[in-house]
N, C-alpha and C positions, 0 to 999 in steps of 0.2 A: 617605269619605262626605261628601255635601254636604248641609247642612241646608236650602239652598234647593231643591234637587231634591227632597229629602224633603218639604218643605212643599207644592210643587206636586203631588206624588204624593197626599199626604193630601188635598189640596183637591179633586183630581179624584174621589178616592173619595166625599167629602162630596158633590159635585155629583152624582156618579151615584146615590148613596143617595136624594137628594132627588127626582130625576127618576124613580127607581122608586117612592118614595112616591107621586108624583104620578098614577102608573098605577093604584095601588089606589084612590086617591081618584076618580080619573076612572072606574073600574070602578063604583064604588058611585054616583057622580053620574048616569052614563048606563045604569046597569042592565045591564051586561056582565059576567056572573059567569063565573069560571073553569070549563072550560077555554076558553070562547070567546075568540076573538082578533079578532073582527070585530063590528061593530054600528054605533052611532052614528058618523058621520065625526070628530065631536069627540074621541070615545075613541081612534079610530084614529090620529089625529095624536099624542095623546099617547103612546100605545104606540109609534108610530114613532120618536119623539124618544128613548125609552128604548133601543130596539133599535139604532138608528143610533150612539147614544152608546157603546153597548157595543161595536159593530163597530169605531168609531174608537178607542177606549181601547186595543183589543188591539194596535194599531199604535202608538199614541202613547206608552205607558209605556215599552215597550223602547227606542224611539227617544229619548225624553227621558234616559233612564238612560245609554244608550250615548254620545249627544251630551255629556253632562255629564262622562262618563268620559274620552273620547277628545279632546274640542274644548275645553270650557270649562263648569264647573258654573253659574257665574253666568248666562251667555249661555243655556245650556240652561234655566235656570229662567225667564229672561225670555221666551223663546220659548214655554216651557211656559205661562206665564201668558197670553201673547196667544192660545194654543190653549183654554185655559179661558175666556177672555172670548168667543172665538169660539163654543164650546159653549152659553154662556148666551145669546149673541145667536141662535144657531141655534134653541134650545129656545124662547125668547120669541116668535120669529117663527112658528114652526111651530105653536105653540098657537093662535095666532091665525088662520093661514091657510097652506096649504101653500106657496103663492107667496112667502111671506115668510120662508123658511128659508135662501135662497140666500146671503145676505151672511155669515151665521154659518157655513154650510158651507164657503163659500170660504176663510173665515179660518181655520177648522180643517184644511182640507186643505193649504192652503199651508205653514201653520206645522208641520204634522205631515211634510210633504216635506223641509221644511228640516231638521228633526231627523233624519230618516231619511238622507237624502242626506250631511248632516254627518257623521254617525256613520260611514257607509261611506267618506267621504274620511278621517277620523281613524283608522279602523281600518287602512286601506290604508297611510296614512302611517307608523303605528307598525309595521306589518310591513315595510315598506321599510327603516325605520332599524334593525331588529333583525337 
């Protein structure tokens, strides 16, 4: 068990909680009541941040843990921290304008792929050694 990997996991859940709370706040601000999913474009951007973060988190968390187990927990946590920073940059940019989301999206995509590919390499090497 890696406390660093655990910390990144907990921080990811905190970030997702904050992003989800932002959706509720945007619903009230822009008067888009459930079950509506569309309305003011400002609301839709906030909702899209939450949905995309959920989509990315499903790939990120297993990649983070597998990388930490099969490669290195400290490096997994460092790459995970980069992913988290990317998610914050993504959200901050997307809240302002859809065009401003790309840098954060690129950071999270690249760091997530590093975790996934690194995991696969580590797993394959472990299988070959056994």
